[in-house]
Backbone as CSV, one residue per row, in Angstrom:
resi,resn,N_x,N_y,N_z,CA_x,CA_y,CA_z,C_x,C_y,C_z
1,MET,-3.090,-0.901,-16.777,-1.668,-1.244,-16.936,-0.819,-0.316,-16.018
2,GLU,-1.545,0.665,-15.365,-0.569,1.474,-14.459,-0.471,0.891,-13.139
3,ILE,-1.502,0.211,-12.507,-1.419,-0.054,-11.109,-1.581,-1.631,-10.922
4,GLN,-2.756,-2.185,-11.277,-2.927,-3.627,-10.912,-2.065,-4.666,-11.662
5,SER,-1.906,-4.395,-13.021,-1.062,-5.321,-13.684,0.326,-5.170,-13.154
6,PRO,0.895,-4.074,-13.016,2.370,-4.057,-12.505,2.556,-4.617,-11.038
7,ILE,1.415,-4.513,-10.242,1.573,-5.107,-8.921,1.707,-6.721,-9.136
8,GLN,0.927,-7.327,-10.017,0.952,-8.708,-10.175,2.264,-9.146,-10.859
9,ILE,2.666,-8.365,-11.830,3.912,-8.722,-12.630,5.132,-8.648,-11.621
10,LYS,5.329,-7.647,-10.898,6.443,-7.435,-9.949,6.484,-8.625,-9.068
11,ASP,5.301,-9.091,-8.527,5.307,-10.261,-7.586,5.825,-11.497,-8.262
12,ILE,5.381,-11.666,-9.484,5.716,-12.936,-10.232,7.235,-12.821,-10.542
13,LEU,7.815,-11.614,-10.957,9.210,-11.483,-11.266,10.102,-11.676,-9.977
14,ILE,9.600,-11.275,-8.799,10.329,-11.385,-7.633,10.394,-12.884,-7.251
15,LEU,9.230,-13.579,-7.413,9.268,-15.133,-7.088,10.036,-15.836,-8.084
16,MET,10.145,-15.365,-9.377,10.854,-16.275,-10.360,12.222,-15.631,-10.638
17,TYR,12.703,-14.727,-9.954,13.910,-13.985,-10.190,15.227,-14.811,-10.422
18,ASP,15.417,-15.603,-9.420,16.588,-16.515,-9.452,16.670,-17.343,-10.776
19,ASP,15.556,-17.775,-11.225,15.447,-18.645,-12.446,15.545,-17.689,-13.680
20,LEU,14.848,-16.678,-13.658,14.785,-15.784,-14.933,16.063,-15.005,-15.098
21,ILE,16.814,-14.663,-14.107,18.028,-13.878,-14.167,19.099,-14.597,-15.020
22,THR,18.910,-16.073,-14.867,20.075,-16.891,-15.595,19.558,-17.405,-16.959
23,THR,18.132,-17.593,-17.008,17.626,-18.195,-18.171,17.069,-17.154,-19.175
24,ASN,16.558,-16.101,-18.684,15.920,-15.043,-19.608,15.914,-13.627,-18.956
25,PRO,17.200,-13.196,-18.817,17.184,-11.813,-18.127,16.619,-10.655,-18.867
26,GLY,16.480,-10.932,-20.302,15.982,-9.906,-21.061,14.491,-9.771,-20.814
27,LEU,13.799,-10.840,-20.327,12.427,-10.683,-20.105,12.106,-9.765,-18.840
28,ILE,13.060,-10.039,-17.814,12.866,-9.018,-16.751,13.212,-7.596,-17.142
29,THR,14.043,-7.295,-18.007,14.381,-6.049,-18.519,13.000,-5.474,-19.209
30,ASN,12.517,-6.272,-19.982,11.328,-5.777,-20.826,10.192,-5.408,-19.934
31,TYR,9.887,-6.340,-18.994,8.862,-6.116,-18.040,9.162,-4.723,-17.223
32,MET,10.400,-4.552,-16.845,10.649,-3.332,-15.974,10.404,-2.162,-16.904
33,ASN,10.863,-2.355,-18.211,10.686,-0.947,-18.961,9.166,-0.732,-19.195
34,VAL,8.268,-1.747,-19.382,6.960,-1.470,-19.451,6.320,-0.871,-18.257
35,ILE,6.736,-1.428,-17.029,6.351,-0.881,-15.715,6.726,0.579,-15.576
36,SER,8.058,0.879,-15.860,8.494,2.224,-15.714,7.814,3.129,-16.611
37,TYR,7.414,2.833,-17.779,6.648,3.751,-18.778,5.438,4.223,-17.951
38,TYR,4.775,3.347,-17.227,3.539,3.854,-16.622,3.677,4.331,-15.089
39,ASN,4.958,4.177,-14.638,5.257,4.403,-13.140,6.591,5.148,-13.057
40,THR,6.732,6.246,-13.734,7.849,6.999,-13.614,8.010,7.854,-12.181
41,ASP,6.836,8.041,-11.638,6.810,8.769,-10.311,5.730,8.091,-9.509
42,PRO,6.237,7.567,-8.370,5.241,6.845,-7.301,4.283,7.930,-6.682
43,THR,4.390,9.205,-6.891,3.573,10.131,-6.284,2.355,10.570,-7.227
44,ALA,2.400,10.133,-8.483,1.552,10.543,-9.519,0.741,9.504,-10.178
45,ILE,-0.434,9.724,-10.606,-1.225,8.884,-11.586,-0.950,9.444,-12.911
46,GLN,-0.587,8.628,-13.802,-0.219,9.048,-15.248,-1.535,9.045,-16.270
47,TYR,-2.500,8.228,-15.725,-3.636,8.090,-16.689,-4.245,9.478,-17.155
48,ALA,-4.484,9.633,-18.352,-4.963,10.895,-18.940,-3.904,11.992,-18.856
49,ALA,-3.574,12.378,-17.639,-2.569,13.444,-17.376,-2.002,13.228,-16.050
50,PRO,-0.765,13.438,-15.798,-0.153,13.282,-14.544,-0.949,14.100,-13.421
51,ASN,-1.465,13.452,-12.442,-2.078,14.007,-11.334,-1.550,13.408,-10.028
52,PRO,-1.522,14.194,-8.997,-1.096,13.517,-7.801,-1.931,12.358,-7.316
53,ALA,-1.157,11.368,-6.884,-1.800,10.106,-6.334,-2.046,10.224,-4.767
54,TYR,-3.159,9.968,-4.311,-3.419,9.949,-2.875,-3.907,8.633,-2.333
55,GLY,-3.891,8.493,-1.034,-4.544,7.377,-0.429,-4.020,6.094,-0.903
56,ALA,-4.868,5.025,-1.139,-4.492,3.769,-1.578,-3.792,3.779,-2.968
57,ASN,-4.102,4.763,-3.830,-3.550,4.895,-5.167,-1.935,5.092,-4.908
58,ARG,-1.634,5.916,-4.045,-0.306,6.423,-3.839,0.557,5.200,-3.304
59,VAL,-0.183,4.497,-2.317,0.533,3.233,-1.692,0.787,2.230,-2.789
60,TRP,-0.146,1.979,-3.707,0.002,1.049,-4.805,1.180,1.475,-5.627
61,LYS,1.194,2.785,-5.991,2.433,3.273,-6.821,3.700,2.991,-6.087
62,ALA,3.747,3.265,-4.879,4.970,3.176,-4.094,5.456,1.642,-4.132
63,LEU,4.400,0.839,-3.859,4.709,-0.693,-3.842,5.235,-1.157,-5.193
64,ILE,4.664,-0.579,-6.154,5.046,-1.071,-7.567,6.689,-0.601,-7.720
65,VAL,7.008,0.682,-7.363,8.329,1.251,-7.639,9.257,0.442,-6.623
66,ALA,8.744,0.154,-5.402,9.684,-0.615,-4.499,9.960,-2.011,-5.046
67,GLY,9.021,-2.630,-5.629,9.251,-3.946,-6.287,10.427,-3.775,-7.296
68,GLN,10.227,-2.752,-8.156,11.269,-2.427,-9.196,12.629,-2.206,-8.566
69,GLY,12.685,-1.507,-7.489,13.956,-1.264,-6.770,14.613,-2.513,-6.390
70,ILE,13.748,-3.546,-5.811,14.238,-4.732,-5.445,14.788,-5.540,-6.649
71,ILE,14.024,-5.606,-7.754,14.360,-6.518,-8.856,15.527,-5.818,-9.585
72,MET,15.542,-4.423,-9.646,16.506,-3.839,-10.483,17.767,-3.470,-9.589
73,LYS,17.698,-3.737,-8.339,18.702,-3.377,-7.280,19.038,-1.918,-7.381
74,SER,18.003,-1.072,-7.366,18.023,0.353,-7.592,17.735,1.054,-6.254
75,SER,18.760,1.697,-5.639,18.552,2.424,-4.420,17.580,3.615,-4.618
76,ALA,17.694,4.229,-5.829,16.969,5.424,-6.166,15.505,5.127,-6.148
77,LYS,15.091,4.060,-6.678,13.773,3.568,-6.792,13.171,3.183,-5.315
78,LEU,13.943,2.676,-4.524,13.573,2.321,-3.152,13.466,3.628,-2.310
79,GLU,14.242,4.528,-2.511,14.202,5.837,-1.850,12.878,6.588,-2.268
80,ALA,12.725,6.572,-3.534,11.402,7.264,-4.137,10.264,6.574,-3.562
81,SER,10.189,5.362,-3.445,9.049,4.495,-3.005,8.922,4.911,-1.448
82,ARG,9.864,4.815,-0.732,9.825,5.189,0.581,9.326,6.588,0.976
83,ASP,9.830,7.599,0.219,9.440,8.947,0.357,7.984,9.264,-0.069
84,ALA,7.471,8.541,-0.941,6.176,8.641,-1.436,5.121,8.352,-0.411
85,LEU,5.487,7.557,0.686,4.565,7.298,1.663,4.350,8.441,2.649
86,ASN,5.150,9.438,2.555,5.150,10.550,3.554,3.681,11.152,3.494
87,GLN,3.091,11.525,2.385,1.959,12.134,2.189,0.823,11.319,2.727
88,VAL,0.945,10.023,2.683,-0.092,9.115,3.248,-0.094,9.104,4.614
89,MET,0.992,9.210,5.353,1.079,9.241,6.689,0.474,10.489,7.479
90,ASP,0.482,11.565,6.579,0.008,12.892,7.068,-1.550,12.892,7.164
91,TYR,-2.056,13.252,8.286,-3.642,13.369,8.328,-3.973,14.518,7.325
92,VAL,-5.219,14.283,6.689,-5.751,15.428,5.763,-6.946,16.073,6.407
93,ILE,-7.185,17.252,5.800,-8.467,18.041,6.246,-9.538,18.025,5.157
94,LYS,-9.027,17.587,3.898,-10.062,17.341,2.754,-9.548,16.382,1.863
95,GLY,-10.437,15.732,1.096,-10.124,14.833,0.048,-9.759,13.542,0.492
96,ASP,-8.907,12.760,-0.253,-8.506,11.377,0.026,-7.463,11.311,1.234
97,GLY,-7.612,10.278,1.994,-6.678,10.093,3.021,-7.313,9.792,4.363
98,PHE,-6.486,9.812,5.460,-6.895,9.630,6.868,-7.095,10.910,7.516
99,TYR,-8.235,10.907,8.247,-8.634,12.135,9.064,-8.296,11.737,10.586
100,GLU,-8.036,12.899,11.373,-7.777,12.622,12.683,-8.987,12.024,13.524
101,ASP,-10.065,12.106,12.934,-11.328,11.498,13.616,-11.480,10.062,13.336
102,GLY,-10.518,9.512,12.466,-10.588,8.148,12.211,-11.124,7.858,10.890
103,SER,-11.735,8.668,10.182,-12.317,8.487,8.892,-11.181,8.260,7.840
104,PHE,-11.533,7.599,6.807,-10.692,7.411,5.585,-11.543,7.597,4.393
105,LEU,-11.149,8.513,3.538,-11.934,8.733,2.346,-10.996,8.497,1.104
106,GLN,-11.567,7.972,0.035,-11.143,7.774,-1.237,-12.171,8.337,-2.271
107,HIS,-11.574,8.676,-3.429,-12.558,9.330,-4.446,-13.186,10.530,-3.991
108,GLY,-12.551,11.324,-2.954,-12.869,12.606,-2.560,-13.810,12.630,-1.414
109,THR,-14.994,11.926,-1.442,-15.933,12.072,-0.368,-16.476,10.775,0.089
110,ILE,-15.967,9.587,-0.360,-16.616,8.354,-0.011,-15.799,7.677,1.128
111,ALA,-16.609,7.265,2.207,-16.027,6.608,3.238,-15.676,5.139,2.848
112,TYR,-14.300,4.854,2.784,-13.781,3.694,2.125,-12.804,2.992,2.990
113,THR,-12.964,2.904,4.318,-11.974,2.227,5.189,-11.976,0.757,4.724
114,GLY,-13.065,0.214,4.443,-13.292,-1.254,4.172,-13.157,-1.519,2.680
115,GLY,-12.753,-0.688,1.847,-12.545,-0.805,0.340,-11.085,-0.485,0.112
116,TYR,-10.913,0.699,-0.345,-9.446,1.177,-0.581,-8.588,1.061,0.610
117,GLY,-9.220,1.437,1.694,-8.581,1.438,2.969,-8.006,-0.074,3.360
118,ALA,-8.891,-1.027,3.104,-8.555,-2.400,3.361,-7.502,-2.893,2.533
119,ASN,-7.233,-2.370,1.344,-6.082,-2.578,0.601,-4.801,-1.783,1.067
120,LEU,-5.029,-0.664,1.358,-4.012,0.284,1.819,-3.160,-0.374,2.988
121,LEU,-3.906,-0.771,4.007,-3.173,-1.093,5.288,-2.295,-2.329,5.000
122,PRO,-2.740,-3.555,4.421,-1.872,-4.563,4.156,-0.670,-4.153,3.203
123,ASP,-0.886,-3.327,2.277,0.168,-2.875,1.355,1.240,-2.048,2.000
124,VAL,0.712,-1.107,2.866,1.743,-0.243,3.695,2.473,-1.060,4.622
125,SER,1.800,-2.087,5.257,2.554,-2.970,6.210,3.558,-3.760,5.487
126,ASN,3.248,-4.164,4.242,4.221,-5.077,3.463,5.547,-4.210,3.151
127,LEU,5.207,-2.970,2.671,6.349,-2.115,2.162,7.146,-1.588,3.467
128,LEU,6.562,-1.290,4.477,7.253,-0.955,5.749,8.157,-2.152,6.253
129,TYR,7.551,-3.329,6.110,8.248,-4.509,6.629,9.441,-4.833,5.732
130,TRP,9.305,-4.650,4.308,10.451,-4.775,3.404,11.553,-3.892,3.809
131,LEU,11.337,-2.641,4.095,12.370,-1.639,4.300,12.897,-1.669,5.747
132,ASN,12.181,-2.349,6.645,12.647,-2.345,8.004,13.912,-2.984,8.213
133,GLY,14.910,-2.294,8.905,16.169,-2.775,9.179,17.204,-2.591,8.034
134,SER,16.687,-2.016,6.976,17.650,-1.662,5.867,18.036,-0.264,5.801
135,GLN,18.835,0.028,4.888,19.331,1.444,4.757,18.219,2.337,4.320
136,TRP,17.212,1.795,3.828,16.023,2.552,3.384,14.842,2.530,4.431
137,GLU,15.198,2.145,5.603,14.159,2.070,6.653,13.413,3.439,6.854
138,TYR,12.062,3.226,6.983,11.156,4.349,6.934,11.286,5.096,8.419
139,THR,11.544,6.358,8.301,11.705,7.098,9.635,11.006,8.480,9.552
140,TYR,10.029,8.749,8.662,9.329,9.925,8.639,8.651,10.310,9.966
141,ALA,8.733,11.566,10.139,8.196,12.182,11.465,6.707,11.558,11.893
142,ASN,5.924,11.472,10.983,4.515,11.014,11.225,4.308,9.498,11.004
143,TYR,5.430,8.747,11.007,5.411,7.317,10.844,4.386,6.617,11.873
144,SER,4.492,7.087,13.076,3.590,6.575,14.186,2.083,6.591,13.863
145,ASN,1.777,7.407,12.970,0.278,7.513,12.614,-0.286,6.083,12.114
146,VAL,0.559,5.380,11.457,0.208,4.110,10.937,-0.321,3.160,11.980
147,PHE,0.265,3.283,13.156,-0.354,2.426,14.386,-1.563,3.032,14.978
148,LYS,-1.729,4.327,14.861,-2.856,4.989,15.333,-4.135,4.605,14.523
149,TRP,-3.958,4.444,13.124,-4.935,4.038,12.322,-5.608,2.677,12.786
150,ILE,-4.919,1.800,13.328,-5.394,0.566,13.766,-6.511,0.788,14.680
151,TYR,-6.261,1.696,15.717,-7.284,1.841,16.760,-8.306,2.919,16.372
152,ASP,-7.934,3.832,15.624,-8.892,4.931,15.332,-9.682,4.771,14.071
153,SER,-9.096,3.993,13.137,-9.710,3.939,11.726,-10.320,2.611,11.490
154,TYR,-9.531,1.561,11.882,-10.005,0.125,11.522,-10.816,-0.564,12.594
155,GLU,-10.258,-0.624,13.820,-10.866,-1.239,14.952,-12.386,-0.947,15.112
156,PRO,-12.776,0.387,14.992,-14.235,0.742,15.183,-15.180,0.207,14.130
157,VAL,-14.583,-0.272,12.905,-15.570,-0.630,11.861,-15.451,-2.217,11.606
158,ILE,-14.766,-2.857,12.549,-14.645,-4.286,12.384,-15.338,-4.901,13.532
159,TYR,-16.342,-5.742,13.265,-17.173,-6.512,14.425,-17.143,-8.005,14.109
160,LYS,-16.660,-8.705,15.139,-16.444,-10.197,15.052,-15.729,-10.585,13.759
161,GLY,-14.759,-9.862,13.488,-13.993,-10.208,12.267,-14.510,-9.682,10.869
162,LEU,-15.726,-9.098,10.914,-16.356,-8.616,9.654,-16.184,-7.119,9.584
163,MET,-15.821,-6.699,8.284,-15.744,-5.250,8.023,-17.141,-4.776,7.802
164,MET,-17.583,-3.680,8.474,-18.902,-3.127,8.351,-19.104,-2.608,6.880
165,ASP,-20.312,-2.910,6.352,-20.632,-2.539,4.936,-20.649,-1.155,4.732
166,MET,-20.894,-0.275,5.749,-21.112,1.142,5.570,-19.831,1.909,5.087
167,VAL,-18.703,1.150,5.274,-17.379,1.771,4.730,-16.707,0.948,3.724
168,ARG,-17.490,0.114,3.003,-16.993,-0.812,1.897,-17.358,-0.238,0.562
169,GLY,-18.182,0.803,0.435,-18.459,1.306,-0.848,-18.939,0.198,-1.828
170,ARG,-18.463,0.221,-3.126,-19.048,-0.612,-4.151,-18.591,-2.021,-3.931
171,GLU,-17.668,-2.257,-2.957,-17.262,-3.733,-2.765,-18.230,-4.544,-2.029
172,ILE,-19.368,-3.858,-1.565,-20.387,-4.782,-1.024,-21.047,-5.620,-2.083
173,ALA,-21.030,-5.114,-3.285,-21.633,-5.830,-4.386,-20.751,-7.101,-5.054
174,SER,-19.620,-7.226,-4.493,-18.754,-8.200,-4.976,-18.702,-9.493,-4.070
175,SER,-18.900,-10.706,-4.666,-18.904,-11.797,-3.831,-17.489,-12.224,-3.273
176,SER,-16.510,-11.718,-3.801,-15.091,-12.059,-3.391,-14.607,-11.088,-2.391
177,THR,-15.313,-9.971,-2.219,-14.868,-9.020,-1.145,-15.823,-8.779,-0.056
178,GLN,-16.474,-9.878,0.439,-17.546,-9.714,1.496,-16.839,-9.464,2.834
179,GLY,-17.665,-9.054,3.793,-17.169,-8.413,5.101,-16.178,-9.258,5.792
180,ARG,-16.387,-10.553,5.860,-15.356,-11.460,6.588,-14.051,-11.534,5.893
181,VAL,-14.114,-11.526,4.620,-12.843,-11.597,3.766,-12.022,-10.369,3.936
182,ILE,-12.716,-9.280,3.859,-12.005,-7.880,4.147,-11.546,-7.770,5.533
183,GLY,-12.359,-8.224,6.465,-11.856,-8.105,7.910,-10.662,-8.888,8.103
184,ASN,-10.529,-10.193,7.505,-9.356,-10.957,7.648,-8.128,-10.304,6.863
185,LYS,-8.351,-9.718,5.829,-7.230,-8.981,5.043,-6.717,-7.852,5.931
186,VAL,-7.544,-7.059,6.517,-7.105,-6.035,7.296,-6.524,-6.487,8.542
187,MET,-6.858,-7.613,9.114,-6.149,-8.134,10.285,-4.796,-8.651,9.982
188,GLY,-4.637,-9.312,8.767,-3.367,-9.557,8.331,-2.363,-8.485,8.201
189,GLY,-2.860,-7.387,7.726,-1.987,-6.182,7.785,-1.646,-5.742,9.139
190,ILE,-2.561,-5.793,10.053,-2.269,-5.424,11.385,-1.184,-6.369,12.084
191,LEU,-1.241,-7.633,11.765,-0.402,-8.554,12.276,1.071,-8.332,11.620
192,ARG,1.113,-7.905,10.374,2.469,-7.639,9.773,3.016,-6.365,10.439
193,LEU,2.271,-5.358,10.717,2.702,-4.144,11.364,3.155,-4.477,12.809
194,ALA,2.523,-5.376,13.455,2.929,-5.719,14.733,4.372,-6.299,14.891
195,GLN,4.834,-6.787,13.824,6.273,-7.358,13.761,7.251,-6.258,13.814
196,ILE,6.706,-5.058,13.322,7.829,-3.977,13.265,7.455,-2.815,14.144
197,ALA,6.312,-2.968,14.868,6.010,-1.896,15.829,6.840,-1.772,17.078
198,PRO,6.856,-0.440,17.496,7.667,-0.229,18.773,7.181,-1.297,19.853
199,LEU,8.030,-1.726,20.810,7.659,-2.643,21.729,6.499,-2.450,22.492
200,ARG,6.277,-1.060,22.952,5.052,-0.739,23.693,3.772,-1.053,22.928
201,MET,3.876,-0.786,21.641,2.692,-1.014,20.770,2.349,-2.535,20.628
202,ARG,3.485,-3.196,20.501,3.263,-4.659,20.349,2.542,-5.214,21.530
203,ARG,2.809,-4.755,22.637,2.243,-5.304,24.022,0.699,-4.946,23.884
204,GLU,0.382,-3.856,23.265,-1.040,-3.477,23.207,-1.855,-4.391,22.315
């Protein structure tokens, strides 16, 4: 109930907002309250005990809170969501996240560019796209790293549209997340980023 359910619920509420706000606004409020119970802080995982969220988990948390910000018209939630991305943009030297050599790890030591990383990139691109051109536009100093990931982290492990199995972890066992599906998903995120990239990078 902390991550995947709220992601689906906020998407449904955004799509149905115009109808629900006039026919059943209390339903929106109820769902927002439930989501807020599990997502008070986009930088932390609440399960068991509050712990810092890293990598894809932090992006998912930020995406949920951003969705709340849109639905609830809350500037504070949009700001919190935006600022939660800062840690993701920084290269790490241990644990979850992106490394300067192009690696992406999740769960501490697992090469997961084609697993958690394949969800992270499209979701980051969506969040940055939502905020682009608004008063909450993302301007963090290491923002440009997201474009470096394309060349350093993702391009080397995609071959003819397929994401290589060696960086997909447990997802190689799922029929719904095979290499070409994941490759297409990542490329969709890249195309979304291209729409907000600096002109020089768009040409590349």
